[in-house]
N, C-alpha and C positions, 0 to 999 in steps of 0.2 A: 505787520505785527499781529500777534495772536494774544489779545489781552487775557483770555481765559487760561492761557498757559503762562501768564506772568511776563510776557515779552513787552519790551518798551523800545521806543526810538529815543536815541540820545542826540541832543542838539548841542554842539560845541561852538563857541564863538569867542572872539577876542576883541576888546575895545582898546583902541590906541589913545582915546581920550574919554574922560568921563561923560556920561550922558544917559538919556532915556533909552531903555531897551524894551521893545514890545515884541513878544513872541505869542502869536495866536494861531489857532487851528480852525480852518474853515472847511465845510463840506463843498462839493463841487457846484452847489447851487448858490454859494456865497454866504450861507448861514454860518454864524459863529458857533463852533463846536466846543472850543476850550480856550482859556487864557492861561498860558504857561508862565509868562512874565510880563509885567507892565510897570516898571519902576526905574528909578535912577540908579546907576552903578558907577563905581570908580573904574579907572582904566585897569585892565587886567584880563585874564582868561577865565571863562565861565562855562558851565554846562547846565542843562536841565533835561528832564525826561518827560515823555508822554506815554502813558500806558493805555490810552484809549478811553479815558474818562472824559465825559462832557462837563459843561458848566454846571449841570444839575447833579453831577456825581454818578450818573448812570454810565454804562459802557456804550460807546459809540456803535452805531449800526455798521455792519459790514459795508465796505466801499472804499473809495479813494478820497483822501483828505489832503488839503494843502496847508503846510506850515509856513506862515509868513513871519520872517525874522527882520525886524527893523532896528538898526543901531544908528548912532549919529553919523557914521560914515558910509553906510550901505544898507541896501534892502535885498534880501534873498528869499527865494521860495524853495520849498522842498516838498515833494509828494510822498505820501505814505499810504499803504493799503492796509486796512483793518479787516481781519478775517476772524469770524466767530466760530 
């Protein structure tokens, strides 16, 4: 994604049952870059976006990031490249 051009990555997921959803972005060193969601949701389909902002509100540095998606029934990871 290129945050300076307004690009975002969209994360879509569905919950078969209600539960805690945690979607966090980490750099390759394992440091937390952003928390996109970390709360309880009812069963259903959802989505969220990440436009390259860090927990401090600054734009993430160029590089590879890992999005960790945890729901009651599964855990997934997705890689994304940020280009400035």
